[in-house]
KOLDREN-620639 format. One record per residue (C-alpha): residue number from 1; residue in three letters; x, y, z. Coordinates in steps of 0.5 Angstrom, whole numbers, plus 500, padded with zeros to 3 digits. Layout:
<pts>
<pt NUM 'Ala' <X Y Z>>;
...
</pts>
This chain:
<pts>
<pt 1 'Met' <676 876 857>>;
<pt 2 'Leu' <677 872 850>>;
<pt 3 'Tyr' <671 869 849>>;
<pt 4 'Lys' <669 865 843>>;
<pt 5 'Lys' <661 866 845>>;
<pt 6 'Ile' <655 868 844>>;
<pt 7 'Ala' <655 875 841>>;
<pt 8 'Thr' <650 879 844>>;
<pt 9 'Ile' <653 877 851>>;
<pt 10 'Val' <661 879 849>>;
<pt 11 'Leu' <661 886 852>>;
<pt 12 'Ala' <657 883 858>>;
<pt 13 'Ile' <662 878 860>>;
<pt 14 'Thr' <668 882 858>>;
<pt 15 'Ala' <666 887 863>>;
<pt 16 'Leu' <664 882 868>>;
<pt 17 'Gln' <671 879 869>>;
<pt 18 'Val' <674 883 874>>;
<pt 19 'Ser' <679 879 872>>;
<pt 20 'Ala' <679 881 865>>;
<pt 21 'Gly' <685 886 864>>;
<pt 22 'Asp' <683 892 859>>;
<pt 23 'Phe' <681 886 855>>;
<pt 24 'Gly' <675 890 852>>;
<pt 25 'His' <676 896 856>>;
<pt 26 'Asp' <676 904 853>>;
<pt 27 'Val' <681 906 860>>;
<pt 28 'His' <686 903 864>>;
<pt 29 'Trp' <683 901 871>>;
<pt 30 'Ser' <686 898 877>>;
<pt 31 'Tyr' <685 897 885>>;
<pt 32 'Ser' <689 902 887>>;
<pt 33 'Gly' <692 910 886>>;
<pt 34 'Asp' <689 914 881>>;
<pt 35 'Thr' <686 908 877>>;
<pt 36 'Gly' <683 905 883>>;
<pt 37 'Pro' <676 903 885>>;
<pt 38 'Glu' <673 910 888>>;
<pt 39 'His' <677 913 881>>;
<pt 40 'Trp' <673 908 876>>;
<pt 41 'Ser' <667 912 875>>;
<pt 42 'His' <671 919 873>>;
<pt 43 'Leu' <676 915 868>>;
<pt 44 'Ser' <670 914 863>>;
<pt 45 'Glu' <663 916 862>>;
<pt 46 'Lys' <662 908 861>>;
<pt 47 'Tyr' <664 907 868>>;
<pt 48 'Ala' <658 912 871>>;
<pt 49 'Thr' <655 907 874>>;
<pt 50 'Cys' <661 904 879>>;
<pt 51 'Asp' <658 910 883>>;
<pt 52 'Ser' <651 913 881>>;
<pt 53 'Gly' <649 905 881>>;
<pt 54 'Lys' <644 902 886>>;
<pt 55 'Gln' <645 895 887>>;
<pt 56 'Gln' <653 894 887>>;
<pt 57 'Ser' <657 888 888>>;
<pt 58 'Pro' <660 887 893>>;
<pt 59 'Ile' <657 887 899>>;
<pt 60 'Asn' <658 885 906>>;
<pt 61 'Ile' <653 880 908>>;
<pt 62 'Thr' <650 881 915>>;
<pt 63 'Asn' <642 879 916>>;
<pt 64 'Ser' <639 875 910>>;
<pt 65 'Asn' <631 873 910>>;
<pt 66 'Lys' <630 865 909>>;
<pt 67 'Ala' <626 864 903>>;
<pt 68 'Asp' <624 857 899>>;
<pt 69 'Leu' <630 857 893>>;
<pt 70 'Pro' <632 853 888>>;
<pt 71 'Pro' <637 849 889>>;
<pt 72 'Leu' <644 849 886>>;
<pt 73 'Gln' <646 844 881>>;
<pt 74 'Phe' <653 844 879>>;
<pt 75 'Asn' <653 841 871>>;
<pt 76 'Tyr' <660 841 870>>;
<pt 77 'Asn' <664 837 865>>;
<pt 78 'Ser' <672 836 865>>;
<pt 79 'Phe' <675 841 860>>;
<pt 80 'Pro' <682 843 858>>;
<pt 81 'Leu' <685 847 861>>;
<pt 82 'Ala' <686 854 857>>;
<pt 83 'Ile' <689 859 863>>;
<pt 84 'Ile' <691 867 862>>;
<pt 85 'Asn' <695 872 866>>;
<pt 86 'Asn' <691 878 864>>;
<pt 87 'Gly' <693 884 868>>;
<pt 88 'His' <688 883 874>>;
<pt 89 'Thr' <687 876 876>>;
<pt 90 'Ile' <689 868 874>>;
<pt 91 'Asp' <683 867 870>>;
<pt 92 'Ile' <681 860 866>>;
<pt 93 'Leu' <677 860 861>>;
<pt 94 'Thr' <673 854 860>>;
<pt 95 'Asp' <670 851 853>>;
<pt 96 'Ala' <663 850 851>>;
<pt 97 'Ala' <663 843 854>>;
<pt 98 'Ala' <665 845 861>>;
<pt 99 'Gly' <657 845 863>>;
<pt 100 'Ser' <652 849 867>>;
<pt 101 'Leu' <650 851 872>>;
<pt 102 'Val' <642 849 874>>;
<pt 103 'Ile' <638 854 878>>;
<pt 104 'Gly' <631 853 878>>;
<pt 105 'Thr' <629 852 871>>;
<pt 106 'Asp' <635 857 869>>;
<pt 107 'Ser' <640 853 867>>;
<pt 108 'Tyr' <647 857 866>>;
<pt 109 'Lys' <653 855 861>>;
<pt 110 'Ile' <660 857 865>>;
<pt 111 'Leu' <664 860 862>>;
<pt 112 'Asp' <671 862 866>>;
<pt 113 'Phe' <672 862 874>>;
<pt 114 'His' <678 867 877>>;
<pt 115 'Ser' <680 869 884>>;
<pt 116 'His' <681 875 888>>;
<pt 117 'Ser' <685 876 895>>;
<pt 118 'Pro' <683 877 900>>;
<pt 119 'Ser' <676 876 898>>;
<pt 120 'Glu' <671 881 894>>;
<pt 121 'Gly' <665 880 899>>;
<pt 122 'Ala' <664 879 906>>;
<pt 123 'Ile' <661 875 912>>;
<pt 124 'Asp' <659 879 918>>;
<pt 125 'Gly' <665 883 916>>;
<pt 126 'Lys' <669 878 916>>;
<pt 127 'His' <672 877 908>>;
<pt 128 'Ala' <675 870 907>>;
<pt 129 'Asp' <684 870 904>>;
<pt 130 'Met' <681 869 897>>;
<pt 131 'Val' <675 868 893>>;
<pt 132 'Met' <673 864 887>>;
<pt 133 'His' <669 868 882>>;
<pt 134 'Leu' <665 862 877>>;
<pt 135 'Val' <661 866 872>>;
<pt 136 'His' <655 864 868>>;
<pt 137 'Ser' <651 866 863>>;
<pt 138 'Leu' <643 864 861>>;
<pt 139 'Ser' <642 869 854>>;
<pt 140 'Asn' <643 876 857>>;
<pt 141 'Lys' <643 874 863>>;
<pt 142 'Ile' <649 873 868>>;
<pt 143 'Ala' <650 869 875>>;
<pt 144 'Val' <656 869 879>>;
<pt 145 'Val' <658 864 885>>;
<pt 146 'Ala' <662 866 890>>;
<pt 147 'Val' <667 861 893>>;
<pt 148 'Tyr' <671 864 899>>;
<pt 149 'Phe' <677 860 902>>;
<pt 150 'Asn' <681 860 907>>;
<pt 151 'Lys' <687 857 909>>;
<pt 152 'Gly' <687 850 911>>;
<pt 153 'Glu' <689 844 908>>;
<pt 154 'Ala' <692 844 900>>;
<pt 155 'Asn' <686 845 894>>;
<pt 156 'Pro' <688 839 888>>;
<pt 157 'Leu' <685 843 883>>;
<pt 158 'Leu' <689 849 885>>;
<pt 159 'Ala' <695 846 886>>;
<pt 160 'Thr' <694 844 879>>;
<pt 161 'Leu' <693 851 877>>;
<pt 162 'Trp' <698 854 880>>;
<pt 163 'Ser' <703 849 878>>;
<pt 164 'Val' <702 852 870>>;
<pt 165 'Met' <700 860 873>>;
<pt 166 'Pro' <703 865 869>>;
<pt 167 'Lys' <708 869 871>>;
<pt 168 'Glu' <707 875 866>>;
<pt 169 'Val' <701 879 863>>;
<pt 170 'Gly' <699 876 857>>;
<pt 171 'Asp' <696 871 852>>;
<pt 172 'Val' <691 865 854>>;
<pt 173 'Gln' <695 859 855>>;
<pt 174 'His' <693 852 852>>;
<pt 175 'His' <695 846 856>>;
<pt 176 'Lys' <690 841 853>>;
<pt 177 'Asp' <694 835 856>>;
<pt 178 'Ile' <692 838 864>>;
<pt 179 'Gln' <684 836 864>>;
<pt 180 'Ile' <680 841 870>>;
<pt 181 'Asp' <675 838 874>>;
<pt 182 'Ile' <671 845 877>>;
<pt 183 'Lys' <667 840 882>>;
<pt 184 'Gln' <674 840 886>>;
<pt 185 'Leu' <673 848 887>>;
<pt 186 'Leu' <666 847 891>>;
<pt 187 'Pro' <664 844 898>>;
<pt 188 'Glu' <660 838 900>>;
<pt 189 'Asp' <653 843 902>>;
<pt 190 'Ser' <651 848 897>>;
<pt 191 'Asn' <647 852 901>>;
<pt 192 'Tyr' <647 859 899>>;
<pt 193 'Tyr' <646 867 899>>;
<pt 194 'Thr' <643 871 894>>;
<pt 195 'Tyr' <642 878 892>>;
<pt 196 'Asp' <642 883 886>>;
<pt 197 'Gly' <648 885 884>>;
<pt 198 'Ser' <653 888 879>>;
<pt 199 'Phe' <659 887 876>>;
<pt 200 'Thr' <665 888 880>>;
<pt 201 'Thr' <669 892 876>>;
<pt 202 'Pro' <668 898 871>>;
<pt 203 'Pro' <663 899 868>>;
<pt 204 'Cys' <660 896 874>>;
<pt 205 'Thr' <653 894 870>>;
<pt 206 'Glu' <648 891 874>>;
<pt 207 'Asp' <642 886 874>>;
<pt 208 'Val' <648 880 875>>;
<pt 209 'Lys' <645 874 880>>;
<pt 210 'Trp' <650 874 885>>;
<pt 211 'Val' <650 866 888>>;
<pt 212 'Val' <655 867 895>>;
<pt 213 'Leu' <656 859 898>>;
<pt 214 'Lys' <655 858 905>>;
<pt 215 'Gln' <661 853 906>>;
<pt 216 'His' <668 855 905>>;
<pt 217 'Met' <673 851 902>>;
<pt 218 'Thr' <681 852 904>>;
<pt 219 'Ile' <687 853 901>>;
<pt 220 'Ser' <695 852 904>>;
<pt 221 'Thr' <698 858 906>>;
<pt 222 'Glu' <703 856 901>>;
<pt 223 'Gln' <698 856 896>>;
<pt 224 'Leu' <695 862 898>>;
<pt 225 'Glu' <703 865 898>>;
<pt 226 'Gln' <704 863 890>>;
<pt 227 'Tyr' <697 867 889>>;
<pt 228 'Asn' <700 873 892>>;
<pt 229 'Thr' <706 874 889>>;
<pt 230 'Leu' <703 875 882>>;
<pt 231 'Tyr' <696 878 885>>;
<pt 232 'Ser' <694 880 893>>;
<pt 233 'Asn' <689 886 894>>;
<pt 234 'Asn' <686 885 888>>;
<pt 235 'Phe' <678 886 890>>;
<pt 236 'Arg' <673 892 891>>;
<pt 237 'Pro' <671 895 897>>;
<pt 238 'Leu' <664 893 899>>;
<pt 239 'Gln' <658 897 897>>;
<pt 240 'Pro' <652 900 900>>;
<pt 241 'Leu' <646 894 900>>;
<pt 242 'Asn' <642 901 899>>;
<pt 243 'Gly' <635 897 901>>;
<pt 244 'Arg' <637 890 898>>;
<pt 245 'Lys' <634 884 900>>;
<pt 246 'Val' <640 878 902>>;
<pt 247 'Phe' <636 871 901>>;
<pt 248 'Ser' <639 865 904>>;
<pt 249 'Ser' <637 858 903>>;
<pt 250 'Asn' <636 856 909>>;
</pts>
């Protein structure tokens, strides 16, 4: 991931980026074969947490504890499109004015968002057709919002993004004439699950706050197929809960 952010979080964000290709990584990794998820911990000693970690993501949410969780405030602003095909997914990079996610007293700056098909994570054992991960940071803390998409009506923002989606792996492409409104990816209902997890790619670093929106969005069959011509099955398998609690806002 190519960020021009606070120096202290650059390495962490690069690692979090499931879609960050091999930028910032010591060793090539993938979603299948000898460099697939079951081998990540053996590819580099820096990836050991992928196997030894006890708070790994993604997870299957089957039970949750209702809690008095703070509401989510998505304070996003429009920004010019910067998009990259980085070898693992399609990633959209934000700029300094793109806004933030407020959870209680914490305000996390939006850094990027990217997609996986089918979804990383499941509800009651069922994966969605696609998921968008909205990545945020606050000092050295990371919060990721997961928005699930299932086949249905076309999403207007995805239509815009896919129309200029890079077909080949390469550098960031800037489209200053295209303004991005992230709120077009969000459902009306902002109730959510939350749990303590990890990066979903090497080095699988833990202490990541995960927020999984309960209401799903829709993606058309054509939009999903368009994405899948480039990327499909780009997801990490479900990880053990290991006694962690999942909390629910309602």
